[in-house]
C-alpha positions as CSV (number, residue, x, y, z in Angstrom):
1,M,21.7,85.6,22.7
2,T,19.8,85.1,25.9
3,D,20.6,82.2,28.2
4,E,17.2,80.7,27.5
5,L,17.8,80.7,23.7
6,V,21.3,79.2,24.2
7,R,19.8,76.4,26.4
8,F,17.1,75.7,23.8
9,R,19.7,75.6,21.0
10,R,21.9,73.2,23.0
11,G,19.0,71.0,23.9
12,A,17.7,70.9,20.3
13,A,21.2,70.0,19.1
14,L,21.5,67.2,21.6
15,V,18.1,65.8,20.7
16,L,18.8,65.9,16.9
17,A,22.2,64.3,17.5
18,A,20.6,61.5,19.4
19,V,18.1,61.0,16.6
20,G,20.9,60.9,14.1
21,V,22.8,58.3,16.1
22,V,19.7,56.1,16.4
23,A,18.9,56.4,12.7
24,A,22.5,55.8,11.7
25,T,22.5,52.6,13.8
26,A,19.3,51.4,12.3
27,A,20.8,52.1,8.8
28,V,23.9,50.1,9.5
29,L,22.0,47.2,11.0
30,G,19.6,47.1,8.0
31,F,16.6,47.4,10.3
32,P,13.2,47.2,8.7
33,L,11.1,50.4,8.4
34,V,9.3,51.0,11.7
35,F,5.5,50.8,11.5
36,V,3.8,54.0,12.4
37,V,0.1,54.3,12.9
38,G,-1.5,57.2,11.1
39,R,-4.5,59.2,12.1
40,G,-6.7,58.4,9.1
41,P,-8.6,55.1,8.5
42,S,-6.1,52.4,7.6
43,N,-5.6,48.8,7.7
44,V,-3.6,48.8,10.9
45,D,-3.7,45.1,11.5
46,H,-2.3,44.4,8.0
47,F,0.6,46.8,8.3
48,A,1.3,45.7,11.9
49,G,1.4,42.1,10.6
50,V,3.8,43.1,7.8
51,Y,6.1,44.8,10.2
52,R,6.1,41.8,12.6
53,S,7.0,39.5,9.7
54,E,9.7,41.8,8.5
55,Y,11.1,42.1,12.0
56,S,11.0,38.3,12.5
57,A,12.8,37.8,9.1
58,W,15.4,40.4,10.2
59,L,16.0,38.6,13.5
60,G,16.1,35.2,11.9
61,H,18.5,36.1,9.0
62,D,21.9,34.6,9.4
63,G,24.6,37.0,8.2
64,W,24.7,40.7,7.2
65,R,21.3,42.3,6.9
66,A,20.8,44.8,4.2
67,S,17.6,46.7,3.4
68,G,16.4,49.5,1.3
69,A,15.2,51.0,4.5
70,A,18.8,51.8,5.3
71,W,18.7,54.6,2.7
72,I,15.7,56.2,4.5
73,Y,17.4,55.8,7.9
74,A,20.6,57.2,6.5
75,A,18.7,60.3,5.2
76,V,17.1,60.9,8.6
77,A,20.5,60.6,10.2
78,L,22.1,63.0,7.8
79,A,19.4,65.6,8.2
80,A,19.4,65.2,12.0
81,V,23.1,65.6,12.4
82,A,23.2,68.6,10.0
83,G,20.4,70.2,12.0
84,A,22.3,69.5,15.2
85,G,25.3,71.3,13.6
86,L,23.1,74.3,12.8
87,F,21.6,74.5,16.3
88,A,25.0,74.0,18.0
89,G,26.5,76.8,15.9
90,V,29.1,74.6,14.2
91,V,27.6,75.5,10.9
92,T,26.6,79.2,10.5
93,A,24.4,79.1,7.5
94,R,21.0,80.8,7.4
95,G,17.9,80.9,5.2
96,T,18.0,78.9,2.0
97,R,21.6,77.9,2.5
98,A,20.8,76.3,5.9
99,L,17.8,74.4,4.3
100,V,20.1,73.1,1.5
101,L,22.7,72.0,4.0
102,V,20.2,70.1,6.1
103,T,17.9,68.6,3.5
104,G,20.2,68.3,0.4
105,P,22.3,65.3,1.4
106,A,19.3,63.6,2.9
107,A,17.2,64.2,-0.3
108,L,20.1,62.8,-2.5
109,V,20.5,59.7,-0.3
110,V,16.8,58.9,-0.1
111,A,16.3,59.4,-3.8
112,L,19.5,58.0,-5.3
113,G,20.2,55.2,-2.8
114,P,17.2,53.0,-3.7
115,L,17.7,53.8,-7.4
116,L,21.3,52.6,-7.3
117,Q,20.2,49.5,-5.4
118,H,17.5,48.8,-8.0
119,L,20.0,49.4,-10.9
120,A,22.4,47.0,-9.3
121,G,19.7,44.3,-9.4
122,A,19.3,44.0,-5.6
123,G,15.9,43.5,-4.0
124,W,14.6,45.6,-1.2
125,S,16.3,43.5,1.4
126,N,18.3,40.3,1.6
127,Y,16.2,38.9,4.5
128,S,12.6,39.4,3.2
129,S,10.7,39.9,-0.1
130,V,8.1,42.3,1.4
131,G,9.4,45.5,-0.3
132,D,10.4,43.9,-3.6
133,D,7.2,45.1,-5.3
134,F,8.3,48.7,-4.7
135,M,11.7,48.3,-6.5
136,P,10.4,48.9,-10.1
137,F,9.1,52.3,-9.0
138,T,12.4,53.6,-7.7
139,P,13.2,55.7,-10.8
140,V,9.9,57.5,-10.4
141,W,10.6,57.8,-6.6
142,A,14.0,59.4,-7.3
143,V,12.5,61.9,-9.7
144,V,9.6,62.8,-7.4
145,V,11.8,63.3,-4.4
146,L,14.4,65.4,-6.2
147,V,11.7,67.5,-7.9
148,L,9.8,68.1,-4.6
149,W,13.1,69.0,-2.9
150,G,13.9,71.4,-5.8
151,V,10.5,73.1,-5.5
152,A,10.9,73.5,-1.8
153,I,14.3,75.0,-2.1
154,G,13.2,77.2,-5.0
155,S,10.2,78.6,-3.2
156,K,12.2,79.3,-0.1
157,W,14.9,81.1,-2.2
158,S,12.2,83.0,-4.1
159,R,10.5,84.2,-0.9
160,E,13.9,85.4,0.5
161,R,14.7,87.3,-2.7
162,R,11.3,89.0,-2.7
163,R,11.6,89.9,1.0
164,G,15.1,91.2,0.4
165,S,14.2,93.3,-2.6
166,T,11.2,94.8,-0.7
167,R,13.4,95.6,2.2
168,I,15.9,97.3,-0.1
169,R,13.1,99.3,-1.9
170,N,11.6,100.4,1.4
171,S,14.9,101.5,2.9
172,S,15.9,103.4,-0.3
173,A,12.7,105.4,0.0
174,R,13.8,106.4,3.5
175,G,17.3,107.2,2.3
176,T,19.1,104.3,4.0
177,S,21.2,101.7,2.3
178,G,19.0,98.7,3.3
179,R,22.1,96.7,4.3
180,H,22.3,96.5,8.1
């Protein structure tokens, strides 16, 4: 590898590790989901007000703060740390296997975490009732997340198989084995 590529991989691993640490900290603290302004027309003032009220409730809560947002932060942390491991060369997977290693644990946590929380009878958070109207939809959420993850993995695997079989066919026509 060139020095430039090594520096890039090291830098990307450090950035992803930092993102993982910040997201894991937010998960442990039960921090409310951060409000992000989109590009399209939206009710920015409403969502900013909801975030301010969630943040105020989080600050004012006396005791351990728990939130369904922790599952989302934990999924981000898992994916970031796994990606950092790939960039740093700690994990040597490629292709579909690398995609599964980075996104698999995150998809399971973000799908099954809120579902288990809902099945246990807990609300979205113990400091606010803002997300409680989402909780009845968690079974649908879990199925949608896992199906979309499966489709993404399946399409990546299918493309790799097609590309590999084409490579083998083309090399056999030239009289080589196709395995380099």
